[in-house]
N, C-alpha and C positions, 0 to 999 in steps of 0.2 A: 504494500500500500504506500502510495506517495505521501510522505508526511513532512518533507522539507520544503518550506516556502522559499521560492526564488523571486527576487524583485529586480527590475531595472528601472532607473529613474534619473532624470536630469532636469536642471532648471538653469536658465540664463538669468542671473540676478547679481547685482554688483556686490562683491565681497572685498572690502578693504582689509579685512582681518583674517584672510585665509590661513596664514601661518598660526595665528592664535587658535583658530577653530580645529586645526588638525589634531592636537592632543586631546581635546575635549571629545570629539567624535570617535577617535580611536579608543579611548578608555571606555566610553559609553557602549560602543559596539562590542568590545572585548568582554566587558562585564555581562553582556546579554548572550554571549556564546555565538555571536554572528561572525561569519567569515565572508570574504569577498574583497572588493576594491571600492574605495571612495576617492575620487579625484576632486580637488579643490583648486580654484583659480580665481583671479580677480573677476572673471566673467561668470562664475557660477559653480555648480556642483554636478557631478556625474557619478552614479553609483550602480554597482552590481553586487548584490548581497544575498545571502541565504542563511537560513537557520530555522529554529522553531517558530511556528507561525505567529504566535502572540508576541514573542520577543521582537520579531522583525517589525510587526505592525506597531508595537509600542515605540520602537526606535524611530520609525517614521513619524508617528504622532508627536513625539517630543521634538523632533526636528522642526515640524511645522509650527511649533509654539513660537519660534523665531519668525517674526513677520516677513522676513526676506524669503523664507522657505514655505510660507503658507500656501502658495499655489502649486506646490510640488505634487505631481501625480505619479503613480507607480503602475507598472505592468507586472502581473503576477503569473507564475507558472510553478509547477510542482515536480519534485523528484524524490526517489526513495533514499538517496544518499546525498551527503553534502558535496556539492560540485566544486567547492573551493578548498584548497589546502591550507590557506592561512588568511589573515586579515591584513590588508595594506591600505594605508591612508596617506595620500601623497598630495603635495602642493605642486602644481604645474603652471606653466605659462598660459596654457589654454586647456579647457576640459575636453576639447576635441581639437587636435592640432590641424590648422589650415594655413598658418603663416600668412594671414591676410588681415592685418589689424583693423582695417576699416569696417570689417563685418562684425557688427555688435548687436546680436539678437536681443539683448536686454534693452536696447534703445528702441526696438520696434521689430516685430516679426513680419515675415512675408505671410500672405494669406495662406490659411491651412484648409485642406479638404478633408472632411470626415470620412472614415472608412465606408460608411453606408453610401455616401455620395459618390465616392470613387467606384464602388461596385455598380451603382446605377449607371454611371457614365460608361463603364466597361461593358455592361450588359447591352446598352444602347449603341455602343460604338461611336459615341460623340458626347460632348458636354451639353449642358442645358441650353447653350447658345447655338448648338449645332456644329461646333468646331471640333476638329480632330484633336484627340487626346494622346499625348506622348508621355509614356512613363519613362523617367530617367533614373537609372540605378546609380546611386552615388557611393556604393560600396566598392571594396577592393575586388579585383577579378577573381581571386580564389574563393571569396564568399559567394559571388554570383554563381560559381560552379556548383554550389550545393542546391541552388534553387533561385527562381526569380519569377516575376510576373510575366505572363504570356506577352511576347512581342516587345518587352521593355528594351530600351536602348542602354547599352553598357559601354562605358567609356574606357574600359580596360585599365583601370587604375591599379597601381601597385601600392599606393598610399594616398591618403586624402589630401595631402599637400599638393598633389598634382591636379586636383580638381579645377582650380581657377584657370589654369592654362588650357586644360582639356575642354572646359565649358566655353572659353572664348573661341576656341577653334570650331566648336560645334554650333555656336550661337546663330550663325546665318541660317542653318538648316532647321533651327527650332523656332525662329520668329514666325508669327502668324498662327501659331498653334497653342493649345493649352497644355503646358508642360507641368507634370506632377513629379517632383523629385521624391525619392523614397530611400530609406535605409533601414537598419535593423530596429532601432528604437525611436528614431526621430531626430537625434541630435545632429547627425551629419547633414541630413536633408534640410534641416532648419537653416543652417549656414549656407548650404548650397542654393536654396531658393532665393535668399537675399542676393547672393552674388549673381545669379542668373538674371534677376531683375535689373541689377546694375549694368549688365551688358545688353539690355533691351529685349529680354525674353519674358513672355507672360507666364511666369512660373509660380507654382503653388507647392506647398509641402504636404505630404501625407501625414496627417495628425496622428501621432503615436507610432509612426513607422510600421514596419511589417508586423511586429508583435502586437501592436494595437489593432491592426487590421485583422489578424488571426483571432484576437479576443472578441472583436465586435462582429465580424461577418464570416469567419472561417477561411477556407482555402479557395474561395471562388476566384478564378482567373490566375491562380498561382500554380506553379509546377515545381515539385521537389520539396526540399526542406529549407530551413533558415539556419545558417551558421550562427552560433552564439559563442561568446568569448569566455567559456568555462569548460569544465571537464565533461559536460553533457555533449559537447561538440555541435549538435544541431537539434532543432525542434521541428516536429511536424506541424501542420496547421491546427492540430488539436492541442498544441502547446505541450506535447510530451516528447521526451528524448527519442531520437530515432533508434532503430534496431542497431545494436553494436555499440551505441554510445554508453558512457558510464551512467548507470541509473542509480 
């Protein structure tokens, strides 16, 4: 029986005290028996954590007591074993590295598309205005190999820092279409959509990423699994580890 709660969560919110927060969150998570990774930066927080369900949810609830983290939302899945070997809490320059400092989601997000809306567009073959919808995968190429949306465009990235140049090269072919950027949990496609709009593309982000889509509407228009950055390796659209993954 799957009894270990796994969460992924991120939030772009201004943190002037990331270095001070690090030991506080590390000690709090360690005391609760939680393992995984917490990344802190001036631009926000990014977490992949697992543990006993009530302990994980209490940790998140306490975090939300800080007004800066009040809007934090989590995506949940389950496993029968702890998928992380240890707890890491780090302070980084960015919670997701893009090396493009003008992209500041905390100052304003690109428009987001809800999973239910995206499914409706894909069912119809067009958006509500009748325009062609292009799904743009912002993940690394090896992740795409595990699974992707049907017909999605893949920029063959080795790392996310390559996205700005790849997007600029693809921009001319994307203009005039409704472009929906997507990634595992939403953090990369949030930055990606802002950059795409800067280069003249009518871009949106998939709210909650692939995992949010799985949670809300299942595997419609998806083929394969979704790679995740822990020992489970990949999840099916039912949000369970794939056969052969560490359960």
